[in-house]
Backbone as ProteinMPNN parsed JSONL, in Angstrom:
{"seq_chain_A": "MLKGSNLVCVRGDRRLFKDVNFSLEAGGIMRVTGPNGSGKTSLLRMLCGLSKPEYGEISWHGKPIGSLSGEYFSDITYLGHLGGAKDDLTALENLRISSALSGTEITEQDAADALQHIGLGGRQLLPVKVLSQGQKKRVVLARLLIGKTKLWILDEPLVALDTSAVGMIKEILERHLAQGGMVVMTTHQEIDIAAVTTQQLQLV", "coords_chain_A": {"N_chain_A": [[97.246, 87.526, 130.861], [98.993, 84.648, 131.452], [101.874, 83.318, 130.619], [104.013, 80.879, 129.286], [107.344, 80.168, 127.758], [109.135, 78.148, 125.938], [110.02, 76.65, 128.059], [112.834, 75.39, 130.023], [113.769, 73.038, 132.587], [116.371, 72.313, 134.725], [117.73, 70.039, 137.155], [120.234, 69.565, 139.375], [122.244, 67.346, 137.646], [120.442, 66.512, 135.974], [117.95, 66.983, 133.492], [114.674, 68.005, 133.631], [112.511, 68.77, 132.214], [111.939, 69.907, 128.973], [111.273, 72.569, 126.432], [108.603, 73.531, 127.036], [105.671, 74.856, 126.631], [102.923, 77.308, 127.053], [99.961, 79.08, 127.384], [97.467, 80.97, 129.365], [94.639, 82.299, 129.96], [91.905, 84.591, 131.371], [89.504, 82.981, 133.278], [90.313, 80.58, 132.672], [91.68, 77.324, 133.37], [94.579, 75.272, 133.863], [95.792, 72.128, 134.1], [98.617, 70.525, 135.301], [100.294, 67.555, 134.491], [101.798, 64.412, 134.991], [104.488, 61.975, 135.457], [105.712, 61.005, 138.635], [108.51, 63.171, 139.605], [108.714, 64.351, 137.195], [109.075, 66.936, 137.049], [106.69, 68.531, 137.895], [106.118, 70.069, 140.524], [108.31, 71.697, 140.237], [107.924, 73.334, 138.047], [105.602, 74.543, 138.884], [106.848, 76.252, 140.873], [108.46, 77.641, 139.48], [106.576, 79.285, 138.351], [105.651, 80.74, 140.249], [108.069, 82.415, 140.948], [109.877, 81.303, 142.492], [111.99, 79.946, 141.836], [114.016, 79.682, 139.0], [113.835, 79.06, 135.574], [115.922, 76.926, 133.558], [116.179, 77.789, 130.882], [114.259, 79.743, 128.623], [111.059, 81.853, 129.28], [108.881, 83.362, 131.295], [105.9, 84.998, 131.317], [103.51, 87.756, 132.399], [101.007, 89.125, 131.653], [102.123, 89.998, 129.211], [104.632, 90.822, 130.216], [107.909, 89.711, 131.174], [107.941, 87.924, 134.394], [109.921, 88.436, 136.135], [110.599, 90.947, 135.943], [108.464, 92.256, 137.084], [108.278, 92.195, 140.006], [106.743, 92.893, 142.974], [104.353, 93.547, 141.88], [103.386, 91.545, 140.187], [103.702, 89.449, 142.252], [101.636, 90.142, 144.048], [99.398, 89.362, 142.815], [99.006, 86.691, 142.77], [98.282, 83.441, 144.507], [100.018, 81.023, 146.149], [99.941, 77.735, 146.862], [101.57, 75.19, 148.158], [102.518, 71.786, 147.971], [103.24, 70.737, 150.323], [101.973, 72.593, 152.118], [102.521, 74.16, 154.596], [101.499, 74.948, 156.989], [101.817, 75.575, 160.45], [102.44, 73.683, 163.154], [102.184, 74.092, 165.721], [100.816, 76.418, 166.086], [97.396, 77.76, 166.298], [94.4, 77.007, 163.984], [93.388, 79.313, 163.347], [95.189, 81.111, 163.864], [97.184, 80.465, 162.021], [95.826, 80.781, 159.703], [95.44, 83.574, 159.69], [98.22, 84.504, 160.057], [99.509, 83.38, 157.683], [98.121, 84.575, 155.568], [98.681, 87.317, 156.019], [101.38, 87.299, 155.425], [101.296, 87.266, 152.819], [100.277, 89.522, 152.187], [97.683, 90.242, 152.663], [95.877, 91.511, 155.125], [93.614, 90.322, 157.643], [90.727, 90.063, 159.657], [90.035, 88.702, 162.877], [87.575, 87.433, 162.984], [87.03, 87.285, 160.376], [88.906, 85.446, 159.69], [87.867, 83.23, 161.045], [85.15, 82.979, 159.817], [86.021, 82.057, 157.403], [87.232, 79.453, 158.124], [84.96, 78.286, 159.211], [83.292, 77.959, 156.948], [84.828, 76.392, 155.331], [84.737, 74.062, 156.521], [85.757, 73.76, 159.269], [84.567, 74.519, 161.673], [84.363, 75.224, 165.114], [86.763, 74.076, 165.481], [88.712, 75.887, 165.126], [90.338, 76.944, 167.152], [92.083, 75.076, 167.839], [95.338, 73.68, 168.296], [97.125, 73.03, 165.356], [98.515, 70.562, 164.963], [97.028, 68.769, 166.4], [94.884, 68.13, 164.431], [93.564, 66.084, 161.874], [95.146, 64.739, 158.683], [93.426, 65.667, 156.666], [92.05, 67.828, 157.741], [94.016, 69.548, 158.485], [94.847, 70.178, 155.864], [92.573, 71.432, 154.699], [92.751, 73.796, 156.548], [94.979, 75.115, 155.089], [93.867, 75.521, 152.569], [91.791, 77.219, 153.216], [92.689, 79.73, 152.677], [92.097, 80.385, 150.277], [89.734, 81.356, 150.236], [90.019, 83.798, 151.472], [91.923, 85.546, 150.095], [92.116, 87.852, 147.299], [93.368, 87.354, 144.883], [94.186, 87.151, 141.428], [95.598, 84.799, 140.014], [95.805, 81.598, 140.827], [97.951, 79.008, 142.17], [98.388, 75.865, 142.476], [99.544, 73.097, 143.924], [98.931, 69.958, 144.262], [96.219, 70.135, 145.632], [93.864, 68.551, 146.412], [94.619, 66.445, 147.934], [94.47, 64.114, 150.429], [91.802, 64.801, 151.11], [88.548, 64.35, 151.851], [85.514, 63.071, 150.065], [83.417, 64.857, 150.449], [84.832, 67.404, 150.958], [86.533, 67.531, 148.586], [84.338, 68.202, 146.853], [83.592, 70.639, 147.64], [85.883, 72.262, 147.38], [86.299, 72.066, 144.704], [83.638, 73.667, 144.144], [84.796, 76.175, 145.053], [86.832, 76.736, 143.468], [85.532, 76.889, 140.906], [83.931, 78.789, 141.273], [85.824, 80.985, 141.532], [86.981, 80.875, 138.817], [84.722, 81.448, 137.35], [84.594, 84.318, 137.721], [86.311, 85.354, 136.594], [88.715, 84.596, 137.26], [92.207, 82.711, 137.264], [93.556, 79.366, 137.195], [96.258, 77.232, 137.862], [97.164, 74.023, 138.403], [98.334, 71.006, 139.923], [97.22, 67.433, 140.269], [96.566, 64.254, 141.247], [94.076, 63.038, 141.104], [90.968, 62.832, 139.593], [88.94, 65.242, 138.495], [86.346, 67.116, 137.491], [86.055, 70.341, 136.482], [84.327, 73.168, 135.828], [85.012, 75.634, 133.244], [85.984, 78.402, 131.495], [88.201, 78.095, 129.636], [89.724, 74.954, 129.516], [92.902, 73.169, 130.028], [95.498, 70.933, 129.57], [98.552, 70.113, 130.779], [101.17, 68.175, 129.833], [103.813, 66.692, 131.376], [106.99, 64.906, 130.59]], "CA_chain_A": [[97.383, 86.103, 130.352], [100.216, 83.786, 131.874], [102.491, 82.52, 129.278], [105.415, 80.141, 129.201], [107.817, 79.923, 126.343], [110.291, 77.383, 125.797], [110.894, 76.473, 129.332], [113.597, 74.152, 130.281], [114.14, 72.91, 133.792], [117.503, 71.172, 135.236], [117.856, 69.991, 138.602], [121.382, 68.846, 139.244], [122.838, 67.053, 136.387], [119.357, 65.912, 135.219], [117.022, 67.655, 132.823], [113.317, 67.332, 134.144], [111.622, 68.853, 131.045], [112.074, 71.008, 127.859], [110.377, 73.059, 125.304], [107.409, 73.671, 127.73], [105.165, 76.092, 126.139], [101.42, 77.412, 127.258], [99.284, 80.293, 127.823], [96.402, 80.911, 130.331], [93.858, 83.581, 130.168], [90.945, 84.826, 132.521], [88.738, 82.003, 133.396], [90.924, 79.26, 132.372], [92.339, 76.243, 134.262], [95.593, 74.448, 133.411], [96.194, 70.836, 134.881], [99.848, 70.179, 135.07], [100.338, 66.311, 134.844], [103.121, 63.764, 134.766], [104.708, 60.893, 136.579], [106.717, 61.359, 139.746], [109.973, 63.35, 139.179], [108.693, 65.023, 135.729], [108.905, 68.594, 137.134], [105.336, 69.417, 137.906], [106.197, 71.012, 141.451], [109.465, 72.725, 139.951], [107.312, 74.186, 137.233], [104.963, 75.411, 139.689], [107.691, 76.923, 141.679], [108.87, 78.819, 138.475], [105.532, 80.374, 137.937], [105.603, 81.803, 141.516], [109.254, 83.1, 140.797], [110.6, 80.697, 143.501], [113.087, 79.318, 141.164], [114.197, 80.338, 137.596], [113.919, 78.018, 134.482], [117.171, 77.099, 132.658], [116.057, 78.481, 129.684], [112.981, 80.245, 128.434], [110.701, 82.883, 129.886], [107.424, 83.354, 131.896], [105.446, 86.315, 131.42], [102.386, 87.927, 132.984], [100.345, 90.228, 130.878], [103.231, 90.423, 128.209], [106.024, 91.144, 130.725], [108.578, 88.775, 132.277], [107.756, 88.015, 135.77], [111.121, 88.688, 136.686], [110.664, 92.446, 136.004], [107.535, 92.938, 137.813], [108.411, 92.12, 141.314], [105.489, 92.987, 143.963], [103.063, 93.923, 140.866], [103.007, 90.23, 139.861], [103.443, 88.493, 143.261], [100.431, 90.462, 144.615], [98.291, 88.773, 141.932], [99.101, 85.197, 142.859], [98.234, 82.655, 145.604], [100.561, 79.676, 145.755], [99.936, 76.715, 148.11], [102.421, 74.04, 148.064], [102.176, 70.441, 148.341], [103.219, 70.595, 152.224], [100.79, 73.369, 152.671], [103.358, 75.178, 155.177], [100.862, 75.194, 158.343], [102.582, 75.599, 161.669], [101.764, 72.626, 163.968], [101.951, 74.723, 167.2], [99.815, 77.452, 166.014], [95.864, 77.143, 166.002], [94.079, 77.03, 162.737], [92.784, 80.535, 163.12], [96.583, 81.944, 163.883], [97.708, 79.826, 160.777], [95.23, 81.563, 158.503], [95.897, 85.139, 159.789], [99.57, 84.785, 159.668], [99.97, 83.248, 156.233], [97.402, 85.924, 154.728], [99.329, 88.451, 156.414], [102.543, 87.381, 154.708], [100.885, 87.277, 151.533], [99.954, 90.799, 151.75], [96.387, 90.51, 152.859], [95.363, 91.449, 156.535], [92.377, 89.683, 157.95], [90.203, 90.143, 161.071], [89.904, 87.263, 163.543], [86.229, 87.219, 162.453], [87.181, 86.832, 158.914], [89.518, 84.084, 159.57], [86.905, 82.233, 161.746], [84.304, 82.614, 159.038], [86.678, 81.005, 156.353], [87.429, 78.135, 158.533], [83.911, 77.719, 159.363], [82.866, 77.804, 155.664], [85.613, 75.21, 155.059], [84.206, 72.861, 157.497], [86.399, 73.505, 160.574], [83.941, 75.151, 162.498], [84.722, 74.251, 166.275], [88.172, 73.593, 165.625], [89.697, 76.888, 164.831], [91.052, 77.403, 168.127], [92.868, 74.234, 168.283], [96.688, 73.583, 167.52], [96.995, 72.019, 164.109], [99.143, 69.189, 165.362], [95.992, 67.807, 166.784], [94.088, 67.999, 163.287], [93.669, 65.187, 160.957], [95.631, 65.457, 157.618], [92.464, 66.402, 155.919], [91.468, 68.911, 158.386], [95.289, 70.342, 158.175], [94.596, 70.603, 154.386], [91.578, 72.564, 154.881], [93.413, 74.954, 156.859], [95.696, 75.806, 154.116], [92.982, 75.923, 151.58], [90.814, 78.43, 153.586], [93.338, 80.965, 152.145], [91.42, 80.652, 148.8], [88.595, 82.148, 150.639], [90.383, 85.19, 152.051], [92.595, 86.454, 149.067], [91.65, 88.346, 146.113], [94.361, 87.35, 143.704], [93.791, 86.477, 140.388], [96.137, 83.816, 139.763], [96.021, 80.554, 141.9], [98.903, 78.178, 141.574], [97.831, 74.871, 143.499], [100.084, 71.87, 144.179], [98.032, 68.582, 144.769], [95.412, 70.739, 146.487], [93.091, 67.65, 147.009], [95.43, 65.387, 148.582], [93.964, 63.758, 152.063], [90.595, 65.483, 151.312], [87.228, 63.333, 151.681], [84.597, 63.382, 148.962], [82.607, 66.306, 150.464], [85.84, 68.461, 150.906], [86.897, 67.726, 147.331], [83.247, 68.826, 146.314], [83.466, 72.072, 148.211], [86.984, 72.981, 146.569], [85.491, 72.333, 143.12], [82.823, 74.866, 143.838], [85.447, 77.396, 145.211], [87.42, 76.858, 142.198], [84.658, 77.185, 139.866], [83.396, 80.384, 141.357], [86.866, 81.874, 141.045], [87.086, 80.901, 137.3], [83.681, 82.269, 136.901], [84.875, 85.636, 138.183], [87.736, 85.721, 135.691], [90.112, 84.231, 137.848], [92.945, 81.658, 136.689], [93.999, 78.31, 138.309], [97.207, 76.172, 137.487], [97.149, 72.878, 139.432], [98.636, 69.57, 139.865], [96.687, 66.574, 140.964], [96.397, 62.885, 140.605], [92.595, 62.831, 141.381], [90.139, 62.882, 138.537], [87.84, 65.955, 139.043], [85.743, 67.876, 136.533], [85.753, 71.782, 136.909], [83.624, 74.112, 134.988], [85.939, 76.727, 133.289], [85.722, 79.177, 130.15], [88.855, 76.904, 128.964], [90.531, 73.927, 130.281], [93.938, 72.552, 129.246], [96.158, 69.852, 130.168], [100.056, 70.289, 130.396], [101.857, 66.918, 130.317], [105.233, 66.552, 131.466], [107.222, 63.584, 130.6]], "C_chain_A": [[98.752, 85.774, 130.988], [100.625, 83.099, 130.799], [103.961, 82.109, 129.719], [105.971, 80.031, 128.093], [109.113, 79.227, 126.216], [110.942, 76.982, 126.75], [111.744, 75.308, 129.372], [113.969, 73.87, 131.736], [115.24, 71.832, 134.057], [117.498, 71.062, 136.64], [119.122, 69.027, 138.719], [122.193, 68.701, 138.091], [121.657, 66.326, 135.483], [118.413, 67.059, 134.769], [115.791, 67.065, 132.934], [112.375, 67.492, 132.658], [112.238, 69.918, 130.101], [111.276, 71.441, 127.009], [108.934, 73.043, 125.918], [106.81, 74.873, 127.264], [103.469, 76.187, 126.698], [101.278, 78.849, 127.486], [97.942, 80.022, 128.513], [95.654, 82.248, 130.224], [92.822, 83.555, 131.136], [89.831, 83.801, 132.252], [89.159, 80.719, 132.861], [91.6, 78.6, 133.308], [93.354, 75.327, 133.457], [95.877, 73.334, 134.359], [97.435, 70.481, 134.424], [99.878, 68.583, 135.504], [101.727, 65.778, 134.504], [103.483, 62.667, 135.728], [105.566, 61.594, 137.522], [108.005, 62.008, 139.17], [109.861, 64.228, 137.758], [108.975, 66.376, 135.942], [107.558, 69.305, 137.499], [105.717, 70.54, 139.338], [107.55, 72.074, 140.939], [108.765, 73.686, 138.896], [106.421, 75.139, 137.869], [105.783, 76.528, 140.548], [108.309, 78.068, 140.775], [107.828, 79.822, 138.308], [105.421, 81.252, 139.153], [106.987, 82.283, 141.67], [110.087, 82.576, 142.037], [111.952, 80.225, 143.143], [112.961, 79.94, 139.429], [114.417, 79.01, 136.719], [115.517, 78.246, 133.742], [117.38, 77.852, 131.56], [114.657, 78.801, 129.447], [112.25, 81.39, 129.507], [109.094, 82.654, 130.214], [106.862, 84.582, 132.028], [103.94, 86.356, 132.084], [101.754, 89.368, 132.226], [101.464, 90.924, 129.855], [104.601, 90.893, 128.882], [106.467, 90.197, 131.54], [108.355, 88.958, 133.54], [108.808, 88.559, 136.583], [111.35, 90.406, 136.908], [109.72, 93.141, 136.581], [107.454, 93.082, 139.409], [107.153, 92.002, 142.155], [104.41, 93.032, 142.966], [102.564, 92.361, 140.431], [102.818, 89.166, 141.11], [102.063, 88.808, 144.147], [99.025, 89.911, 144.04], [98.159, 87.399, 141.986], [98.828, 84.786, 144.252], [98.909, 81.225, 145.154], [100.444, 78.879, 146.774], [100.533, 75.633, 147.414], [101.885, 72.736, 148.428], [102.195, 70.415, 149.793], [102.466, 71.589, 152.911], [101.77, 74.375, 153.716], [102.511, 75.391, 156.506], [101.683, 74.739, 159.471], [101.896, 74.713, 162.669], [101.44, 73.331, 165.242], [101.068, 75.784, 167.281], [98.271, 76.958, 165.811], [95.488, 77.242, 164.542], [93.927, 78.636, 162.369], [94.261, 81.559, 162.977], [97.156, 81.675, 162.425], [97.225, 80.702, 159.665], [95.47, 83.26, 158.42], [97.248, 85.43, 159.324], [100.029, 84.529, 158.104], [99.28, 84.157, 155.2], [98.102, 87.054, 155.082], [100.92, 88.628, 155.567], [102.532, 87.411, 153.362], [100.507, 88.6, 151.174], [98.624, 91.329, 152.044], [96.055, 90.392, 154.648], [93.964, 91.326, 156.736], [91.817, 90.054, 159.497], [90.182, 88.581, 161.719], [88.658, 86.771, 163.251], [86.287, 86.587, 161.059], [87.685, 85.541, 158.646], [88.516, 83.068, 160.07], [85.775, 81.864, 160.729], [84.778, 81.764, 157.973], [86.785, 79.843, 156.974], [86.062, 77.511, 158.793], [83.147, 77.182, 158.024], [83.506, 76.694, 155.108], [85.428, 73.863, 155.723], [85.216, 72.592, 158.724], [85.934, 74.381, 161.682], [83.937, 74.409, 163.958], [86.097, 73.885, 166.565], [89.439, 74.752, 165.401], [90.634, 77.357, 165.731], [92.143, 76.336, 168.603], [94.246, 73.815, 167.542], [96.633, 72.825, 166.415], [97.634, 70.897, 164.219], [98.179, 68.336, 165.821], [94.927, 67.455, 165.714], [94.409, 66.678, 162.51], [94.429, 65.795, 159.675], [94.61, 66.165, 156.81], [92.289, 67.768, 156.582], [92.86, 69.918, 158.09], [95.311, 71.031, 156.67], [93.49, 71.769, 154.334], [91.932, 73.839, 155.425], [94.121, 75.786, 155.967], [94.865, 76.303, 152.988], [92.029, 76.865, 151.912], [91.59, 79.617, 153.182], [92.732, 81.431, 150.908], [90.173, 81.498, 149.136], [88.782, 83.667, 151.02], [91.005, 86.124, 151.017], [91.635, 86.792, 148.214], [92.401, 88.416, 144.909], [93.633, 86.693, 142.579], [94.285, 85.382, 139.874], [96.293, 82.742, 140.87], [96.899, 79.451, 141.315], [98.965, 77.022, 142.676], [98.458, 73.677, 143.345], [99.39, 70.723, 144.926], [96.964, 69.374, 145.987], [94.385, 69.686, 147.145], [93.414, 66.437, 147.656], [94.978, 65.36, 149.985], [92.765, 64.503, 152.434], [89.577, 64.195, 151.163], [86.403, 63.62, 150.629], [84.108, 64.934, 149.094], [83.597, 67.592, 150.545], [86.301, 68.744, 149.499], [85.652, 68.413, 146.571], [83.295, 70.133, 146.665], [84.736, 72.741, 147.77], [86.765, 73.041, 145.242], [84.738, 73.307, 143.258], [83.581, 76.313, 144.235], [86.218, 77.472, 144.024], [86.771, 77.354, 140.945], [84.164, 78.556, 140.076], [84.439, 81.42, 141.025], [87.171, 82.059, 139.646], [85.915, 81.664, 136.761], [83.7, 83.804, 136.996], [85.953, 86.267, 137.542], [88.735, 85.516, 136.198], [90.952, 83.19, 137.012], [93.501, 80.782, 137.519], [95.209, 77.549, 137.396], [97.452, 75.293, 138.542], [97.821, 71.659, 138.992], [97.522, 68.783, 140.708], [96.467, 65.252, 140.26], [94.863, 62.399, 140.623], [91.989, 63.494, 139.938], [88.86, 63.967, 139.077], [87.648, 67.056, 137.641], [85.376, 69.21, 137.006], [85.413, 72.575, 135.638], [84.503, 75.247, 134.588], [85.661, 77.152, 131.811], [86.871, 78.299, 129.389], [89.562, 75.97, 129.868], [91.696, 73.325, 129.498], [94.849, 71.683, 130.157], [97.587, 69.844, 129.911], [100.82, 68.849, 130.779], [103.352, 66.933, 130.265], [105.827, 65.197, 131.339], [108.679, 63.316, 130.986]], "O_chain_A": [[99.603, 86.663, 131.023], [99.899, 82.381, 130.112], [104.804, 82.785, 130.308], [105.198, 79.766, 127.173], [110.15, 79.858, 126.421], [112.165, 76.85, 126.704], [111.403, 74.279, 128.788], [114.691, 74.783, 132.136], [115.099, 70.662, 133.699], [117.245, 72.065, 137.306], [119.097, 67.887, 138.255], [122.774, 69.645, 137.556], [121.909, 65.683, 134.464], [118.115, 67.971, 135.541], [115.579, 65.921, 132.532], [111.72, 66.591, 132.135], [113.024, 70.748, 130.558], [110.382, 70.651, 126.706], [108.067, 72.503, 125.231], [107.398, 75.934, 127.474], [102.822, 75.141, 126.737], [102.183, 79.65, 127.72], [97.335, 78.975, 128.288], [96.287, 83.277, 130.461], [92.742, 82.529, 131.812], [89.281, 83.749, 131.153], [88.333, 79.837, 132.626], [92.177, 79.281, 134.155], [92.96, 74.697, 132.476], [96.225, 73.67, 135.491], [97.538, 70.121, 133.252], [99.559, 68.267, 136.65], [102.609, 66.41, 133.923], [102.801, 62.479, 136.736], [106.096, 62.669, 137.238], [108.575, 61.401, 138.263], [110.876, 64.736, 137.281], [109.133, 67.053, 134.926], [107.409, 70.522, 137.391], [105.589, 71.752, 139.163], [107.606, 73.22, 141.386], [109.098, 74.87, 138.943], [106.391, 76.328, 137.554], [105.262, 77.608, 140.824], [108.607, 79.184, 141.2], [108.075, 81.017, 138.147], [105.111, 82.437, 139.031], [107.145, 82.665, 142.83], [110.908, 83.324, 142.567], [112.883, 80.115, 143.941], [112.0, 80.484, 138.886], [115.079, 78.054, 137.124], [116.094, 79.3, 133.474], [118.412, 78.448, 131.254], [113.821, 78.139, 130.063], [112.89, 81.754, 130.494], [108.299, 81.967, 129.573], [107.332, 85.315, 132.898], [103.269, 85.345, 132.287], [102.201, 90.501, 132.404], [101.628, 92.139, 129.741], [105.547, 91.287, 128.2], [105.797, 89.762, 132.477], [108.519, 90.094, 133.985], [108.564, 89.108, 137.658], [112.044, 90.963, 137.758], [109.802, 94.361, 136.717], [106.732, 93.896, 139.985], [106.502, 90.967, 142.02], [103.4, 92.43, 143.33], [101.361, 92.106, 140.377], [102.01, 88.238, 141.067], [101.495, 87.941, 144.812], [97.916, 89.972, 144.569], [97.279, 86.852, 141.323], [99.062, 85.573, 145.168], [98.569, 80.504, 144.216], [100.914, 79.348, 147.81], [100.156, 75.194, 146.327], [100.882, 72.621, 149.133], [101.196, 70.082, 150.429], [102.284, 71.529, 154.127], [101.621, 75.568, 153.451], [103.055, 76.241, 157.212], [102.204, 73.623, 159.463], [100.756, 75.026, 163.014], [100.36, 73.088, 165.78], [100.56, 76.117, 168.352], [97.997, 75.904, 165.237], [96.412, 77.614, 163.819], [94.288, 79.113, 161.294], [94.386, 82.504, 162.198], [97.55, 82.613, 161.733], [97.963, 81.259, 158.852], [95.626, 83.968, 157.426], [97.533, 86.282, 158.483], [100.74, 85.294, 157.452], [99.81, 84.442, 154.126], [98.077, 87.919, 154.207], [101.457, 89.675, 155.207], [103.563, 87.558, 152.705], [100.393, 88.897, 149.985], [98.305, 92.497, 151.822], [96.018, 89.329, 155.268], [93.155, 92.048, 156.154], [92.618, 90.301, 160.398], [90.3, 87.535, 161.08], [88.585, 85.542, 163.248], [85.691, 85.568, 160.711], [87.279, 84.72, 157.824], [88.39, 82.034, 159.415], [85.394, 80.695, 160.663], [84.091, 80.815, 157.595], [86.349, 78.933, 156.268], [85.943, 76.297, 158.626], [82.494, 76.139, 158.031], [82.829, 75.965, 154.383], [85.957, 72.798, 155.404], [85.47, 71.456, 159.125], [86.698, 74.905, 162.493], [83.593, 73.231, 164.061], [86.519, 73.473, 167.646], [90.656, 74.583, 165.473], [91.6, 78.037, 165.385], [92.938, 76.564, 169.515], [94.259, 73.632, 166.325], [95.983, 71.788, 166.544], [97.255, 70.048, 163.413], [98.386, 67.129, 165.694], [94.108, 66.576, 165.984], [95.562, 66.25, 162.562], [94.449, 67.01, 159.481], [94.918, 67.233, 156.281], [92.401, 68.784, 155.896], [92.7, 70.984, 157.495], [95.711, 72.166, 156.41], [93.72, 72.903, 153.914], [91.528, 74.886, 154.917], [93.977, 77.008, 155.98], [95.108, 77.396, 152.477], [91.391, 77.386, 150.997], [90.994, 80.67, 153.409], [92.791, 82.593, 150.506], [89.681, 82.262, 148.305], [87.926, 84.545, 150.91], [90.71, 87.319, 151.001], [90.514, 86.283, 148.205], [92.23, 89.266, 144.036], [92.708, 85.89, 142.698], [93.485, 84.773, 139.164], [96.955, 83.07, 141.855], [96.694, 78.994, 140.19], [99.573, 77.249, 143.722], [97.904, 72.989, 142.488], [99.359, 70.677, 146.156], [97.069, 69.07, 147.175], [94.046, 69.875, 148.313], [92.611, 65.535, 147.893], [95.047, 66.361, 150.699], [92.52, 64.856, 153.588], [89.823, 63.217, 150.457], [86.67, 64.731, 150.171], [84.262, 65.874, 148.314], [83.178, 68.703, 150.222], [86.476, 69.903, 149.123], [85.942, 69.191, 145.661], [82.952, 70.884, 145.751], [84.65, 73.969, 147.79], [87.04, 74.067, 144.62], [85.009, 74.173, 142.426], [83.132, 77.395, 143.858], [86.179, 78.598, 143.528], [87.317, 78.071, 140.106], [84.009, 79.359, 139.156], [84.191, 82.467, 140.427], [87.56, 83.143, 139.211], [86.061, 82.447, 135.822], [82.871, 84.477, 136.384], [86.437, 87.371, 137.791], [89.76, 86.082, 135.819], [90.379, 82.769, 136.008], [93.971, 81.202, 138.576], [94.969, 77.328, 136.209], [97.936, 75.733, 139.584], [97.864, 71.328, 137.807], [96.969, 69.316, 141.67], [96.247, 65.103, 139.058], [94.579, 61.32, 140.103], [92.478, 64.457, 139.347], [87.997, 63.619, 139.882], [88.537, 67.609, 136.992], [84.486, 69.324, 137.849], [86.104, 72.605, 134.62], [84.847, 75.959, 135.533], [85.173, 76.358, 131.006], [86.424, 77.714, 128.402], [89.942, 76.353, 130.974], [91.482, 72.98, 128.336], [94.859, 71.803, 131.382], [97.91, 69.554, 128.759], [101.003, 68.518, 131.95], [104.002, 67.156, 129.244], [105.251, 64.287, 131.934], [109.097, 62.16, 131.054]]}, "name": "protein", "num_of_chains": 1, "seq": "MLKGSNLVCVRGDRRLFKDVNFSLEAGGIMRVTGPNGSGKTSLLRMLCGLSKPEYGEISWHGKPIGSLSGEYFSDITYLGHLGGAKDDLTALENLRISSALSGTEITEQDAADALQHIGLGGRQLLPVKVLSQGQKKRVVLARLLIGKTKLWILDEPLVALDTSAVGMIKEILERHLAQGGMVVMTTHQEIDIAAVTTQQLQLV"}
């Protein structure tokens, strides 16, 4: 279980949110919604351990994530809004390097297969800087096909994707959830994803 208790987020002299509580179990998805500046990305960064709440606690299987270190981080995949793909590297190189940095070594063939599956066949050896925004997004999302992590934390994963790509990501998310995975995501797009439990966390 992923649980947040009485979370408060402060940035500079501004409080973004307070008294945020949630719990998420295997097979469940939580959509984080709210207007721009309400703290959606800040909350996701807290869940990844990249920043700390001003107050409150985030726990994983009943233990504070700050006390778990690598034990927790090996269970999560975080895809930020900006993606982090390096423009001068090829799609193949980006996927292999990002996977290695997250603790998963993959072969060149594994990476090529993932890129083919996500719609980048024939483009895997092109530098990312020549790809369209939607194709760049697919390079980042291909990590979901490689890793075996339990918890996916996704910041606007559907931005820049066309209708067919959104449908593909929907299938990938549903397969992950059906296998007992968990998803926390932000998105401004309406998408119906089958899950054991579905909840919405509204930040104001």
